[in-house]
C-alpha positions, 0 to 999 in steps of 0.5 A: 683501347677504346676509342670513344666507339663503345663508350659513344654507345654505351652513353647513346643507350644508357642515358640514364648513367646507372650501372649495370649489374655482373647480367647486364654487363654478361649480356651486353658482352656475349651481343656484341661478341654476336654481334661481331660474329654476326658481323663477319659471318655476312661480311663472309656470306657476302663473297658468294651470296647477295643480301636478299638471299641472307636478309630471307636467312635471317628473317626466316631464322628470325622467325623462327624463333619468335613463333617458338618463342610466342608457342611456348607463352600460348603453355602456359596459357598467356595469351599471343594474337589478342592484339587489336589492327591497329597494332599488328598495323604497326607490328607488320610496318616495324617488320618491314621496315627492319628488314629494308633496314638490314636489307641495305646493310647486308647490301653495303658489307660487300664493298666495306672493311669489317672495323668500319661496317662494324663502325655504322652498325653504332649508327642503330641507337642512333637513329632509334633516339631519334626516330622515338624523338619523331615520333614518340616524343622522347626527349633527347638528354646529354648524354645521347648528344654526348655519345653521337658525337664518338659514334660518329666522330669515330666513325668520320675519322676512320673512314677518312682513313680507311679511304686514305689508305686504299688509294 
Protein backbone atom coordinates (compact mmCIF):
# COMPACT_ATOMS: atom_id res chain seq x y z
CA UNK A 1 0.00 0.00 0.00
CA UNK A 2 0.85 3.65 -0.28
CA UNK A 3 2.57 4.87 2.86
CA UNK A 4 2.84 8.50 1.77
CA UNK A 5 5.92 8.19 -0.36
CA UNK A 6 4.33 8.09 -3.81
CA UNK A 7 1.50 10.44 -2.80
CA UNK A 8 4.03 12.96 -1.58
CA UNK A 9 6.09 12.74 -4.74
CA UNK A 10 2.93 13.05 -6.89
CA UNK A 11 1.90 16.23 -5.08
CA UNK A 12 5.38 17.74 -5.35
CA UNK A 13 5.82 17.14 -9.08
CA UNK A 14 2.17 17.74 -10.06
CA UNK A 15 1.32 20.95 -8.19
CA UNK A 16 -1.57 21.83 -10.52
CA UNK A 17 -3.38 18.61 -9.76
CA UNK A 18 -3.72 17.78 -13.45
CA UNK A 19 -4.66 14.21 -14.24
CA UNK A 20 -2.37 12.18 -16.46
CA UNK A 21 -3.39 10.42 -19.64
CA UNK A 22 -2.93 6.67 -20.05
CA UNK A 23 0.38 7.39 -21.79
CA UNK A 24 1.48 9.62 -18.92
CA UNK A 25 0.58 6.98 -16.36
CA UNK A 26 2.36 4.28 -18.37
CA UNK A 27 5.48 6.40 -18.69
CA UNK A 28 5.30 7.18 -14.96
CA UNK A 29 5.07 3.48 -14.07
CA UNK A 30 7.99 2.66 -16.40
CA UNK A 31 10.00 5.54 -14.93
CA UNK A 32 9.36 4.26 -11.40
CA UNK A 33 10.40 0.75 -12.38
CA UNK A 34 13.55 2.07 -14.07
CA UNK A 35 14.36 4.15 -10.99
CA UNK A 36 13.90 1.13 -8.74
CA UNK A 37 16.10 -0.96 -11.02
CA UNK A 38 18.75 1.76 -10.94
CA UNK A 39 18.76 1.84 -7.13
CA UNK A 40 19.03 -1.95 -6.96
CA UNK A 41 21.82 -1.99 -9.54
CA UNK A 42 23.82 0.73 -7.83
CA UNK A 43 23.34 -0.93 -4.43
CA UNK A 44 24.58 -4.22 -5.89
CA UNK A 45 27.54 -2.55 -7.63
CA UNK A 46 28.59 -0.79 -4.41
CA UNK A 47 29.59 -4.19 -2.99
CA UNK A 48 32.49 -4.37 -5.44
CA UNK A 49 32.94 -0.93 -7.02
CA UNK A 50 33.51 2.55 -5.66
CA UNK A 51 31.06 5.41 -6.18
CA UNK A 52 33.27 7.24 -8.70
CA UNK A 53 33.55 4.19 -10.98
CA UNK A 54 29.78 3.72 -10.94
CA UNK A 55 29.20 7.42 -11.55
CA UNK A 56 31.62 7.49 -14.47
CA UNK A 57 29.83 4.53 -16.05
CA UNK A 58 26.44 6.23 -15.62
CA UNK A 59 27.76 9.54 -16.94
CA UNK A 60 29.38 7.86 -19.94
CA UNK A 61 26.12 6.09 -20.78
CA UNK A 62 24.19 9.34 -20.42
CA UNK A 63 26.69 11.17 -22.61
CA UNK A 64 26.46 8.49 -25.31
CA UNK A 65 22.65 8.66 -25.29
CA UNK A 66 22.75 12.46 -25.39
CA UNK A 67 25.17 12.47 -28.30
CA UNK A 68 22.97 10.03 -30.21
CA UNK A 69 19.95 12.25 -29.64
CA UNK A 70 21.94 15.30 -30.72
CA UNK A 71 23.10 13.55 -33.90
CA UNK A 72 19.54 12.48 -34.67
CA UNK A 73 18.36 16.04 -34.20
CA UNK A 74 21.12 17.30 -36.51
CA UNK A 75 20.21 14.68 -39.13
CA UNK A 76 16.68 16.12 -39.19
CA UNK A 77 18.09 19.52 -40.14
CA UNK A 78 17.52 21.10 -36.71
CA UNK A 79 20.43 23.33 -35.61
CA UNK A 80 22.16 21.63 -32.71
CA UNK A 81 24.98 23.75 -31.31
CA UNK A 82 23.77 27.34 -31.67
CA UNK A 83 23.61 28.23 -27.98
CA UNK A 84 25.85 31.04 -26.80
CA UNK A 85 28.54 30.93 -24.13
CA UNK A 86 26.18 31.76 -21.19
CA UNK A 87 23.89 28.86 -22.13
CA UNK A 88 26.81 26.45 -22.36
CA UNK A 89 28.12 27.70 -18.99
CA UNK A 90 24.73 26.83 -17.43
CA UNK A 91 24.82 23.43 -19.10
CA UNK A 92 28.32 22.80 -17.70
CA UNK A 93 27.29 23.96 -14.22
CA UNK A 94 24.20 21.78 -14.35
CA UNK A 95 26.33 18.80 -15.39
CA UNK A 96 28.74 19.44 -12.54
CA UNK A 97 25.97 19.59 -9.93
CA UNK A 98 24.26 16.55 -11.42
CA UNK A 99 27.49 14.53 -11.41
CA UNK A 100 28.32 15.60 -7.85
CA UNK A 101 24.84 14.87 -6.53
CA UNK A 102 24.73 11.44 -8.14
CA UNK A 103 28.22 10.68 -6.82
CA UNK A 104 27.06 11.33 -3.24
CA UNK A 105 23.94 9.22 -3.82
CA UNK A 106 26.09 6.37 -5.10
CA UNK A 107 28.51 6.74 -2.21
CA UNK A 108 25.69 6.66 0.34
CA UNK A 109 24.01 3.59 -1.18
CA UNK A 110 26.72 1.37 0.25
CA UNK A 111 25.70 2.07 3.83
CA UNK A 112 21.91 2.01 3.53
CA UNK A 113 19.13 -0.38 2.65
CA UNK A 114 17.43 -0.36 -0.74
CA UNK A 115 14.07 0.84 0.68
CA UNK A 116 15.70 3.75 2.51
CA UNK A 117 17.84 4.63 -0.52
CA UNK A 118 14.71 4.69 -2.68
CA UNK A 119 12.96 6.94 -0.19
CA UNK A 120 15.95 9.28 0.03
CA UNK A 121 15.91 9.59 -3.77
CA UNK A 122 12.39 11.05 -3.50
CA UNK A 123 13.91 14.17 -1.95
CA UNK A 124 15.20 15.11 -5.42
CA UNK A 125 11.92 16.74 -6.53
CA UNK A 126 11.79 18.68 -3.26
CA UNK A 127 15.30 20.00 -3.79
CA UNK A 128 14.50 20.81 -7.43
CA UNK A 129 11.45 22.83 -6.36
CA UNK A 130 13.50 24.64 -3.72
CA UNK A 131 16.14 25.48 -6.33
CA UNK A 132 13.38 26.74 -8.64
CA UNK A 133 12.11 28.98 -5.87
CA UNK A 134 15.49 30.48 -4.98
CA UNK A 135 17.06 30.75 -8.43
CA UNK A 136 14.09 31.05 -10.79
CA UNK A 137 11.63 32.74 -8.39
CA UNK A 138 9.00 30.06 -8.95
CA UNK A 139 6.08 30.09 -6.54
CA UNK A 140 5.30 27.32 -4.07
CA UNK A 141 1.83 25.85 -4.01
CA UNK A 142 -0.03 24.21 -1.13
CA UNK A 143 0.36 20.91 -3.05
CA UNK A 144 4.14 21.27 -2.84
CA UNK A 145 4.11 21.72 0.94
CA UNK A 146 1.74 18.79 1.51
CA UNK A 147 3.74 16.54 -0.83
CA UNK A 148 7.08 17.54 0.68
CA UNK A 149 5.66 16.92 4.14
CA UNK A 150 4.49 13.39 3.14
CA UNK A 151 7.95 12.57 1.78
CA UNK A 152 9.86 14.00 4.73
CA UNK A 153 7.62 12.36 7.36
CA UNK A 154 7.96 9.02 5.56
CA UNK A 155 11.73 9.48 5.44
CA UNK A 156 11.94 10.29 9.14
CA UNK A 157 9.75 7.40 10.27
CA UNK A 158 11.39 4.85 7.98
CA UNK A 159 14.88 6.06 8.89
CA UNK A 160 14.11 5.87 12.62
CA UNK A 161 12.53 2.43 12.18
CA UNK A 162 15.56 1.17 10.28
CA UNK A 163 17.95 2.64 12.86
CA UNK A 164 15.99 0.93 15.66
CA UNK A 165 16.13 -2.41 13.83
CA UNK A 166 19.92 -2.07 13.33
CA UNK A 167 20.53 -1.98 17.09
